[in-house]
C-alpha positions as CSV (number, residue, x, y, z in Angstrom):
1,M,-3.2,-15.1,-21.2
2,R,-4.8,-18.2,-19.2
3,D,-1.1,-19.5,-18.5
4,L,-0.2,-16.5,-16.1
5,A,-4.1,-16.0,-15.1
6,K,-3.7,-19.7,-13.4
7,Y,-0.9,-18.3,-10.7
8,I,-3.1,-15.1,-9.8
9,D,-5.4,-14.5,-6.8
10,H,-7.5,-11.9,-8.2
11,T,-7.8,-9.4,-5.3
12,I,-9.4,-6.5,-3.3
13,L,-8.8,-5.5,-0.1
14,K,-9.3,-2.1,0.2
15,A,-11.4,-0.7,3.4
16,T,-13.7,0.8,1.1
17,T,-14.7,-2.5,-0.9
18,T,-18.1,-2.5,-1.8
19,Q,-20.4,-5.5,-2.5
20,Q,-20.7,-4.3,-6.5
21,D,-16.8,-4.5,-6.3
22,V,-17.0,-7.9,-5.4
23,V,-19.1,-8.9,-7.9
24,V,-17.1,-7.3,-10.7
25,L,-14.3,-9.2,-9.3
26,C,-15.6,-12.8,-9.4
27,N,-17.2,-12.0,-12.9
28,E,-13.5,-11.0,-14.1
29,A,-12.2,-14.0,-12.3
30,I,-14.4,-16.2,-14.4
31,A,-13.7,-14.8,-17.6
32,Y,-9.8,-14.7,-17.5
33,G,-9.8,-18.0,-15.6
34,F,-8.2,-17.0,-12.2
35,A,-6.8,-19.3,-9.6
36,A,-8.9,-17.8,-6.8
37,V,-10.4,-14.3,-5.6
38,C,-9.2,-12.7,-2.3
39,V,-11.6,-10.9,-0.8
40,P,-12.6,-8.9,2.5
41,P,-14.1,-11.7,5.1
42,V,-17.6,-9.9,5.3
43,Y,-17.9,-10.6,1.2
44,A,-16.9,-14.5,1.5
45,D,-20.8,-15.3,1.1
46,V,-21.1,-13.3,-1.9
47,A,-18.0,-14.8,-3.7
48,R,-19.4,-18.1,-3.0
49,R,-22.8,-17.7,-4.4
50,L,-20.9,-16.2,-7.8
51,L,-18.4,-18.9,-7.9
52,A,-20.5,-21.5,-6.6
53,D,-20.2,-23.7,-10.1
54,T,-16.1,-22.5,-11.0
55,P,-13.3,-24.3,-9.9
56,I,-12.1,-21.0,-8.6
57,K,-11.2,-20.8,-4.9
58,I,-12.1,-18.3,-2.3
59,A,-9.5,-16.9,-0.3
60,T,-10.2,-14.2,2.4
61,V,-7.6,-12.8,5.1
62,I,-7.4,-13.2,8.8
63,G,-5.4,-10.6,11.4
64,F,-5.1,-8.4,8.3
65,P,-2.8,-6.1,7.7
66,L,-0.8,-6.1,11.2
67,G,-1.3,-9.3,12.7
68,Y,-1.8,-8.4,16.3
69,D,-4.8,-10.1,17.1
70,C,-4.8,-13.0,19.9
71,I,-5.1,-16.6,19.3
72,P,-8.8,-17.1,20.0
73,S,-9.6,-14.1,17.8
74,K,-7.9,-15.3,14.9
75,L,-9.5,-18.6,15.4
76,A,-12.8,-17.4,15.6
77,A,-12.6,-15.2,12.4
78,I,-11.6,-18.5,10.5
79,Q,-14.6,-20.1,11.7
80,D,-16.9,-17.4,10.7
81,A,-14.9,-17.0,7.1
82,M,-15.1,-20.5,6.2
83,L,-18.4,-20.6,7.6
84,H,-19.4,-18.1,5.1
85,G,-17.6,-19.9,2.0
86,A,-14.0,-19.1,2.1
87,T,-11.9,-22.0,1.3
88,E,-8.4,-20.4,1.5
89,I,-7.0,-18.7,4.5
90,D,-4.4,-16.2,4.0
91,F,-3.2,-15.6,7.8
92,V,-1.0,-12.9,9.1
93,H,1.2,-14.0,11.6
94,N,2.5,-12.3,14.8
95,M,5.3,-10.0,13.5
96,A,5.6,-8.7,16.9
97,A,6.5,-12.3,18.2
98,I,9.1,-13.0,15.6
99,K,10.8,-9.2,16.0
100,N,10.6,-10.6,20.0
101,K,11.9,-13.8,19.0
102,H,9.0,-15.6,20.8
103,Y,9.2,-18.4,18.3
104,E,7.2,-20.6,20.5
105,Y,4.0,-18.1,20.5
106,A,4.2,-17.5,16.9
107,I,4.4,-21.5,16.4
108,A,1.8,-22.1,18.6
109,E,-0.4,-19.5,16.8
110,V,0.3,-20.6,13.2
111,K,-0.4,-24.4,14.7
112,A,-3.5,-23.8,16.3
113,C,-4.9,-22.0,13.3
114,A,-3.9,-24.4,10.4
115,E,-4.8,-27.5,12.3
116,F,-8.6,-26.1,12.3
117,V,-8.2,-24.8,8.5
118,H,-6.8,-28.4,7.8
119,S,-9.4,-30.3,9.7
120,K,-12.0,-28.6,7.2
121,G,-10.3,-29.5,4.4
122,C,-9.2,-25.8,3.2
123,A,-5.7,-24.3,3.0
124,I,-3.8,-21.8,4.7
125,K,-1.2,-19.2,3.7
126,I,0.8,-17.4,5.9
127,I,1.6,-14.0,5.3
128,I,5.0,-13.4,7.0
129,E,5.8,-9.8,5.7
130,S,8.9,-10.2,4.3
131,G,9.4,-6.5,3.6
132,V,9.7,-6.0,7.2
133,L,12.0,-9.1,8.1
134,S,15.4,-9.5,7.9
135,D,17.1,-12.6,5.6
136,E,17.4,-14.4,9.2
137,E,13.9,-13.6,10.3
138,I,12.4,-15.0,7.0
139,I,14.7,-18.2,7.2
140,A,13.6,-18.5,11.1
141,C,9.8,-18.3,9.9
142,C,10.6,-20.7,7.3
143,K,11.9,-23.3,9.8
144,A,9.0,-22.8,12.5
145,Y,6.4,-23.4,9.9
146,T,7.8,-26.0,7.8
147,P,6.6,-28.9,10.3
148,L,3.4,-27.4,10.6
149,N,2.6,-28.2,7.2
150,V,1.0,-24.8,6.1
151,D,0.2,-24.8,2.5
152,F,1.9,-21.4,1.4
153,I,4.0,-19.1,2.9
154,K,2.9,-15.8,1.5
155,T,5.5,-12.9,1.1
156,S,3.1,-9.8,1.9
157,T,-0.2,-8.0,2.8
158,G,0.3,-5.2,0.2
159,Y,0.3,-2.7,3.2
160,A,4.1,-2.5,4.3
161,E,6.6,0.1,2.5
162,Q,8.1,-3.3,0.7
163,G,5.8,-6.0,-1.0
164,A,6.9,-8.6,-2.9
165,S,10.6,-9.1,-4.4
166,V,12.3,-11.8,-6.4
167,H,15.1,-12.1,-3.4
168,A,12.4,-12.8,-0.6
169,V,10.7,-15.5,-3.0
170,Q,14.0,-17.1,-3.8
171,L,15.0,-17.2,0.2
172,I,11.8,-18.5,1.1
173,R,12.2,-21.4,-1.7
174,Q,15.6,-22.3,-0.2
175,H,14.1,-23.3,3.1
176,I,10.9,-25.0,2.6
177,P,10.4,-28.1,0.9
178,S,9.2,-28.3,-2.5
179,S,6.0,-29.5,-1.7
180,M,5.0,-26.2,0.0
181,G,3.6,-23.1,-1.8
182,I,4.7,-19.6,-2.0
183,K,2.4,-16.8,-2.7
184,A,4.0,-13.5,-3.7
185,S,1.8,-10.8,-3.3
186,G,2.3,-6.6,-3.0
187,G,3.4,-4.6,-5.8
188,I,2.9,-7.0,-8.7
189,K,1.9,-4.9,-11.6
190,T,3.7,-6.1,-14.5
191,A,3.7,-9.4,-16.7
192,A,7.3,-9.3,-16.8
193,F,7.6,-8.8,-12.8
194,A,5.0,-11.7,-12.2
195,R,7.1,-14.1,-14.2
196,E,10.3,-12.8,-12.5
197,L,8.7,-14.1,-9.2
198,I,7.6,-17.5,-10.6
199,A,10.8,-18.2,-12.1
200,A,12.3,-17.6,-8.4
201,G,9.9,-20.1,-7.0
202,A,6.6,-18.5,-6.4
203,T,3.4,-20.7,-7.1
204,R,0.6,-18.4,-6.7
205,L,0.9,-14.5,-7.2
206,G,-1.6,-12.0,-5.3
207,C,-2.4,-9.4,-7.7
208,S,-5.2,-6.6,-8.0
209,A,-3.8,-5.5,-11.4
210,S,-4.7,-8.8,-12.5
211,I,-6.2,-7.9,-15.6
212,A,-3.6,-5.4,-16.8
213,I,-1.0,-8.1,-16.3
214,V,-2.4,-10.8,-18.2
215,K,-3.3,-9.0,-20.9
216,E,0.3,-7.5,-21.0
217,D,1.6,-11.1,-20.8
218,K,2.9,-12.8,-24.0
219,P,4.0,-16.1,-23.1
220,A,7.1,-17.4,-25.0
């Protein structure tokens, strides 16, 4: 059970999330040994208090779920989230920039935010929303962000029509260095699919169905 759990960011990001929901989430993360929790920014401090004596990381989302926020706004949100305990930043890039082929803007945005996150000793995952991108656009993102030393490319927010796919993970893995992580997220409901994504190259999984997945899992 813990074999698969170590890949999972135990996640709750619905708009109606309550503080008690986050308390339950963190207690579940401790009980099952998940890699991280992923919570709304306003609850980063709650997670920090509950997970203070554990190795579980605290992730939160920035520019979520559409990525439209301007660079100063995203930087301010990152600073606030980290001040309140976030140690991993799941960052939605500007999809409009990618669709318009304004790669200079996309690179400038990610560079500024990644440099700030790394200066604080924390990690950044760039959510590219692979389900709305063509293969060519996914490859372009990988090429643009690899020189910026981001920690993970993340497939999805979970709010687009298509979430994680084996194809997207494989494509990303082919176009980033082996040292860079891939977080697959969105629509991961079964242990079988989770293991397919890991086999394709994912090193982290974002799941809200985490407990059902690990209970179902029967490692070989």
